C-alpha positions as CSV (number, residue, x, y, z in Angstrom):
1,M,-13.5,-28.5,14.6
2,F,-11.8,-26.3,12.1
3,S,-12.9,-24.4,9.0
4,Y,-10.9,-23.9,5.9
5,Y,-11.2,-20.3,4.5
6,G,-14.8,-20.1,5.5
7,A,-17.3,-17.2,5.3
8,L,-15.6,-15.0,8.0
9,S,-12.1,-15.7,6.7
10,T,-13.3,-14.8,3.1
11,E,-15.0,-11.6,4.4
12,V,-11.7,-10.4,6.0
13,Y,-9.7,-11.3,3.0
14,D,-12.1,-9.3,0.8
15,F,-12.0,-6.3,3.0
16,T,-8.3,-6.2,3.4
17,K,-7.2,-7.3,0.0
18,P,-9.7,-5.9,-2.6
19,V,-9.4,-6.7,-6.3
20,G,-6.2,-5.4,-7.7
21,Y,-4.5,-4.9,-4.3
22,S,-0.8,-5.7,-5.1
23,I,1.2,-7.2,-2.3
24,D,4.8,-6.0,-2.6
25,G,4.4,-5.6,-6.4
26,D,3.3,-9.2,-7.1
27,I,0.6,-8.4,-9.7
28,E,2.8,-6.1,-11.7
29,Y,5.6,-8.7,-11.6
30,Y,3.5,-11.5,-12.8
31,L,1.9,-9.3,-15.6
32,E,5.4,-8.4,-16.8
33,R,6.6,-12.0,-16.7
34,L,3.5,-13.3,-18.6
35,K,3.2,-10.4,-21.1
36,T,4.2,-12.7,-24.0
37,C,1.6,-15.3,-22.9
38,K,-1.1,-15.7,-25.7
39,G,-2.7,-18.9,-24.4
40,R,-4.8,-19.9,-21.4
41,I,-3.5,-19.3,-17.8
42,L,-4.5,-21.1,-14.6
43,E,-4.3,-19.4,-11.3
44,A,-4.1,-22.1,-8.6
45,A,-5.5,-21.1,-5.1
46,V,-7.3,-18.3,-6.9
47,G,-9.0,-17.1,-3.7
48,S,-11.6,-14.4,-4.2
49,G,-10.1,-12.8,-7.3
50,R,-7.6,-10.2,-6.0
51,F,-5.0,-11.4,-8.4
52,M,-7.0,-13.0,-11.3
53,I,-9.3,-10.0,-12.1
54,P,-6.4,-7.7,-13.1
55,F,-5.3,-10.3,-15.6
56,L,-8.8,-10.6,-17.0
57,E,-8.9,-6.8,-17.3
58,A,-5.6,-6.9,-19.2
59,G,-7.2,-9.3,-21.7
60,Y,-5.8,-12.7,-20.6
61,I,-7.8,-15.9,-20.6
62,V,-7.5,-17.1,-17.0
63,D,-9.2,-20.0,-15.2
64,G,-9.1,-20.4,-11.4
65,I,-9.0,-23.3,-9.0
66,D,-9.5,-23.3,-5.3
67,Y,-10.5,-25.7,-2.5
68,S,-12.7,-23.2,-0.6
69,P,-16.3,-22.8,-1.9
70,E,-16.7,-19.5,0.0
71,M,-13.6,-18.0,-1.7
72,L,-14.8,-19.2,-5.1
73,N,-18.3,-17.7,-4.6
74,S,-16.8,-14.4,-3.7
75,C,-14.5,-14.6,-6.8
76,R,-17.5,-15.3,-9.0
77,E,-19.5,-12.4,-7.6
78,R,-16.5,-10.0,-8.1
79,C,-16.0,-11.2,-11.6
80,E,-19.7,-10.9,-12.5
81,E,-19.8,-7.4,-11.2
82,R,-17.2,-6.5,-13.8
83,G,-18.7,-8.5,-16.6
84,Y,-16.4,-11.5,-16.6
85,N,-17.4,-15.2,-16.5
86,P,-14.2,-17.2,-16.1
87,N,-14.0,-21.0,-15.5
88,L,-13.7,-21.5,-11.8
89,Y,-13.1,-25.0,-10.4
90,E,-13.7,-26.2,-6.8
91,E,-10.8,-28.8,-6.7
92,D,-8.0,-30.0,-4.5
93,L,-4.7,-28.9,-5.8
94,K,-3.0,-32.2,-5.2
95,R,-5.6,-34.3,-7.3
96,F,-7.3,-32.3,-9.8
97,S,-8.1,-32.9,-13.4
98,L,-9.3,-30.0,-15.7
99,P,-10.6,-30.0,-19.3
100,S,-7.9,-27.6,-20.5
101,N,-4.1,-27.4,-20.7
102,Y,-2.4,-24.2,-20.1
103,E,0.4,-22.0,-21.3
104,A,1.1,-20.8,-17.8
105,I,0.1,-21.8,-14.2
106,M,0.7,-19.3,-11.5
107,I,0.5,-19.6,-7.7
108,P,1.3,-16.2,-6.2
109,T,1.9,-14.9,-2.6
110,G,3.1,-18.1,-1.0
111,S,-0.2,-20.0,-1.4
112,F,1.7,-23.1,-2.4
113,C,3.1,-23.2,1.2
114,L,-0.4,-23.9,2.5
115,I,-0.1,-27.5,1.1
116,E,0.9,-29.0,4.4
117,N,2.3,-32.5,3.6
118,R,5.3,-33.1,1.4
119,E,3.7,-35.9,-0.5
120,D,0.7,-33.7,-1.3
121,S,2.9,-30.8,-2.5
122,L,4.7,-33.3,-4.8
123,S,1.3,-34.5,-6.1
124,A,0.2,-30.9,-6.8
125,L,3.4,-30.1,-8.8
126,K,2.7,-33.3,-10.9
127,C,-0.8,-32.1,-11.6
128,F,0.6,-28.7,-12.7
129,F,3.1,-30.4,-14.9
130,K,0.4,-32.6,-16.5
131,H,-1.8,-29.5,-17.2
132,L,0.9,-27.4,-18.9
133,V,1.4,-27.5,-22.7
134,S,4.9,-28.2,-24.0
135,G,6.9,-25.2,-23.3
136,G,4.4,-24.0,-20.7
137,R,5.6,-22.3,-17.5
138,L,4.9,-22.7,-13.9
139,I,5.4,-19.5,-11.8
140,V,5.2,-20.0,-8.0
141,D,5.9,-18.0,-4.9
142,L,7.4,-19.4,-1.7
143,E,7.8,-17.9,1.7
144,L,10.8,-18.7,3.9
145,L,10.5,-19.3,7.7
146,H,11.2,-16.1,9.6
147,G,10.1,-14.3,12.7
148,W,8.3,-17.4,14.2
149,K,7.6,-17.4,18.0
150,T,5.6,-20.2,19.4
151,G,2.9,-19.0,21.7
152,E,2.8,-15.5,20.2
153,I,-0.7,-14.0,19.9
154,S,-1.7,-11.2,17.6
155,T,-5.2,-9.4,17.4
156,S,-6.7,-7.3,14.6
157,T,-10.1,-5.6,14.4
158,F,-11.8,-4.7,11.2
159,S,-14.8,-2.3,11.0
160,L,-16.9,-3.3,8.0
161,P,-18.9,-0.9,5.9
162,S,-22.1,-2.6,7.1
163,G,-21.4,-1.4,10.6
164,D,-20.5,-4.9,11.7
165,G,-17.0,-5.7,13.0
166,I,-14.7,-8.7,12.9
167,M,-12.1,-9.5,15.5
168,M,-9.3,-11.8,14.4
169,E,-6.9,-13.5,16.8
170,S,-4.0,-15.5,15.6
171,K,-2.0,-17.7,17.9
172,S,1.3,-19.4,16.9
173,I,0.9,-23.1,18.1
174,E,3.8,-25.1,17.0
175,I,6.8,-25.4,14.8
176,D,7.9,-28.8,13.3
177,W,11.6,-28.4,12.3
178,L,11.8,-32.0,11.1
179,N,8.9,-31.7,8.6
180,Q,9.4,-28.0,7.9
181,K,6.0,-26.6,8.9
182,T,4.3,-24.2,11.3
183,V,0.8,-24.3,12.7
184,S,-1.3,-21.4,13.9
185,Y,-4.9,-21.2,15.0
186,I,-6.9,-18.2,13.7
187,K,-10.1,-17.3,15.5
188,Y,-12.6,-15.0,13.8
189,E,-15.5,-13.3,15.7
190,K,-18.2,-11.2,14.0
191,W,-19.9,-8.6,16.2
192,R,-23.1,-6.6,15.6
193,K,-24.3,-3.9,18.0
194,G,-22.1,-5.4,20.8
195,K,-23.4,-8.9,20.2
196,L,-21.3,-11.9,19.0
197,I,-23.2,-13.2,16.0
198,E,-20.7,-15.7,14.3
199,T,-17.4,-17.3,15.0
200,E,-15.0,-19.3,13.0
201,L,-11.8,-21.2,13.8
202,Q,-9.1,-22.0,11.3
203,R,-6.1,-24.2,11.5
204,F,-3.4,-22.5,9.5
205,A,-0.5,-24.6,8.6
206,M,2.4,-23.5,6.4
207,R,5.4,-25.4,5.0
208,W,8.7,-23.9,4.0
209,Y,11.3,-25.2,1.6
210,G,15.0,-24.5,1.1
211,I,15.9,-22.9,-2.2
212,E,18.0,-25.7,-3.5
213,E,15.6,-28.2,-2.1
214,F,12.7,-26.8,-4.1
215,K,14.8,-26.7,-7.3
216,L,15.5,-30.4,-6.9
217,I,11.8,-31.1,-6.3
218,L,10.9,-29.3,-9.6
219,E,13.6,-31.2,-11.4
220,S,12.3,-34.5,-10.1
221,V,8.9,-33.8,-11.5
222,G,10.4,-33.1,-14.9
223,F,10.6,-29.3,-15.0
224,S,13.6,-27.6,-16.6
225,E,15.0,-24.0,-17.2
226,I,14.4,-23.3,-13.5
227,T,15.0,-19.7,-12.3
228,C,14.8,-18.2,-8.8
229,S,14.0,-14.5,-8.1
230,A,13.8,-12.6,-4.9
231,A,11.4,-9.7,-3.9
232,Y,9.7,-9.6,-7.4
233,N,12.9,-8.8,-9.2
234,Y,13.6,-11.2,-11.9
235,K,16.7,-13.4,-11.2
236,Q,17.7,-11.2,-8.3
237,Q,19.4,-13.6,-5.7
238,P,17.7,-13.8,-2.4
239,S,19.5,-11.8,0.4
240,N,16.9,-11.8,3.2
241,V,14.8,-14.5,4.7
242,S,11.7,-12.2,4.6
243,Q,11.8,-11.9,0.9
244,I,9.3,-13.7,-1.4
245,I,11.0,-16.2,-3.5
246,T,9.5,-16.8,-7.0
247,F,10.5,-19.9,-9.0
248,E,9.8,-20.2,-12.7
249,A,10.1,-23.6,-14.5
250,V,9.2,-24.9,-18.0
251,R,7.6,-28.1,-19.1
252,K,9.5,-29.3,-22.2
């Protein structure tokens, strides 16, 4: 019934978040935090390359992994347009095995929260740990729950350069306080000259974590030297639930 970051979702993402588009300073923050990194980097949930390509342009060696073939195809095309040919893997974050180990693994912009089940998120963290070299760093953004209203509907319209248009409707379906997750349905409709030519329905689930809870989870996997930063200011303590929370952790 549902797609997962399919063709229309990817098209909207590419249109609204072009290569190098920084969300609240995330690209600049990660470049600063990884400025001493000399080895290979993995971006988990790489999407269509918004975040990865600025790192390639800065001279880093970056691989990408994602579950969506449409997103990876877009990422590959965007990289090729700029003369890059990174390793891109179509894999599930909770059970992947790659041929390289990494000096850093990064998961920006709350993408880790898209792993819906607690057991799966733990499996993903174990995979990250396994793929880091000794002394390697995991940097991951989390979003806290805020502003949720069950039944709320929002609509956006995007006029594409081709002359087509995409209408996107998001409806807040449910919140599960016990399992700390929300579920929305996102409907995409692509229109051409007044006629509907394509539709897509996505189930969009997000999990949230308490700050101390996530620290304990990282420790249980084996990570150490764990730091927490808010709003892309290193070691700034969170003061608002709307702030992005960035964790860093080291594999010893």
